[in-house]
Every structure is written in structure tokens, then in C-alpha cells.
C-alpha positions, 0 to 999 in steps of 0.5 A: 428964667427966660422962656424955656421950651418943654423939651429943653427943660426936660433934657436939662433936668435929665442932665442934672439928674445924671450928674447928681446920680453919677456923683460928678457934683460937689456939695457946693454945686449941689444946692445950685443944681437942685434949685435949678431943677426945681425951677425947671420942674415948675416950668414943665408943670406950668406948661403941661397945665396950660396945654391941658387947659387949651385941649379941654377948651378945644374939645369943649368948643368942638363939642359945642359946635357939634351939638349946635349942628345936630 
């Protein structure tokens, strides 16, 4: 899967869930949709983890900068 934006991945997950819950999906398509959903969930999780690390680094850098100034 090419680079997917977080919001687009969430929207697609919501579409898949809605389709499954409304029973608009046949058994043959279900496996493919579940597989796609798993891929999207992994993508979202990776993006959240990356953002968390970046925020921690910014906070750490800011804390270190503030400590050096005092």
C-alpha cells in the first residue's frame, strides 16, 4: 500500500466497518475487506507511534534547552 494519510485511512476503516455492520458485504468479499482493514490499522498505529516519538523528542529538546538557559 502506498503512503496513506491517517485521516484517509480512518475514513476507509469506517467505511469498511459500516459495510460489514450493515451486512452489505458477501462472504467472498469479507476476507478481502478484513485484510484491508488490518493493513489500515497497522498503518494508523505506525503513524501514531511515529508522532508520539516525534512529540517526545520535541519536548525533550525543549526541556534540555530550557535547562541550559537557566
